[in-house]
C-alpha positions in Angstrom: -57.3 -124.9 91.1 -54.2 -126.7 89.6 -55.2 -130.0 88.0 -53.4 -132.7 90.1 -53.0 -136.6 89.3 -52.8 -137.1 92.9 -56.0 -138.8 94.8 -57.6 -136.2 96.8 -57.2 -138.8 99.9 -53.5 -138.9 99.5 -53.1 -134.9 98.8 -54.8 -134.3 102.2 -52.5 -136.7 103.9 -49.7 -135.1 102.4 -50.9 -131.8 103.4 -51.3 -132.8 107.1 -47.9 -134.6 106.8 -46.2 -131.2 105.7 -48.2 -129.0 108.5 -47.2 -131.5 111.5 -43.6 -131.7 110.7 -41.0 -129.8 112.4 -38.9 -126.9 110.9 -36.0 -129.2 110.9 -38.1 -131.9 109.1 -39.4 -129.4 106.8 -35.6 -128.0 105.7 -34.4 -131.7 105.6 -37.2 -132.6 103.2 -36.9 -129.4 101.3 -33.1 -130.1 100.9 -33.7 -133.9 99.9 -36.2 -132.7 97.4 -33.6 -130.0 95.9 -30.9 -132.9 95.8 -33.3 -135.2 93.8 -34.2 -132.4 91.3 -30.7 -131.5 90.6 -29.6 -135.2 90.2 -32.2 -135.6 87.9 -31.5 -132.4 86.0 -27.7 -133.6 85.6 -28.6 -136.9 84.4 -31.2 -135.3 81.7 -28.1 -133.2 80.5 -25.6 -136.0 80.5 -28.1 -138.1 78.7 -28.8 -135.6 75.9 -25.3 -134.9 75.2 -23.7 -138.8 75.3 -20.6 -137.4 73.5 -19.7 -135.4 76.4 -17.4 -136.3 79.5 -19.0 -136.4 82.8 -17.0 -133.3 83.5 -18.3 -131.9 80.3 -21.7 -132.4 81.1 -21.4 -131.1 84.5 -20.1 -127.8 83.1 -22.7 -127.6 80.6 -25.3 -128.2 83.3 -23.6 -125.2 85.5 -23.8 -123.1 82.4 -27.4 -123.7 82.0 -28.2 -123.2 85.6 -25.8 -120.7 86.7 -24.5 -118.9 83.3 -21.8 -119.0 80.9 -19.7 -116.6 83.0 -19.2 -119.2 85.7 -18.9 -122.1 83.4 -16.2 -120.3 81.7 -14.4 -119.6 85.0 -14.6 -123.2 85.8 -13.3 -124.3 82.3 -10.3 -122.0 82.6 -9.4 -123.5 85.8 -9.5 -127.1 84.1 -7.4 -125.6 81.3 -10.3 -126.3 79.0 -10.6 -123.3 76.7 -13.4 -124.5 74.7 
């Protein structure tokens, strides 16, 4: 069992909430959670690299998550040879 900081009653309600949700609601929740995680991750990269412009921080985030090949292709499209 994985340790949790969520009170058991709250965890039980959350599980019920997920079980009772329709497929559309589950997809919407998943999309929302994914968007939140991506936004938090992008903010963390930008905050850890304050010397970068917003575009450079985004390209670094892309590099970290999708690889150097894609990031390099996007840099070339921007005319950035770094």
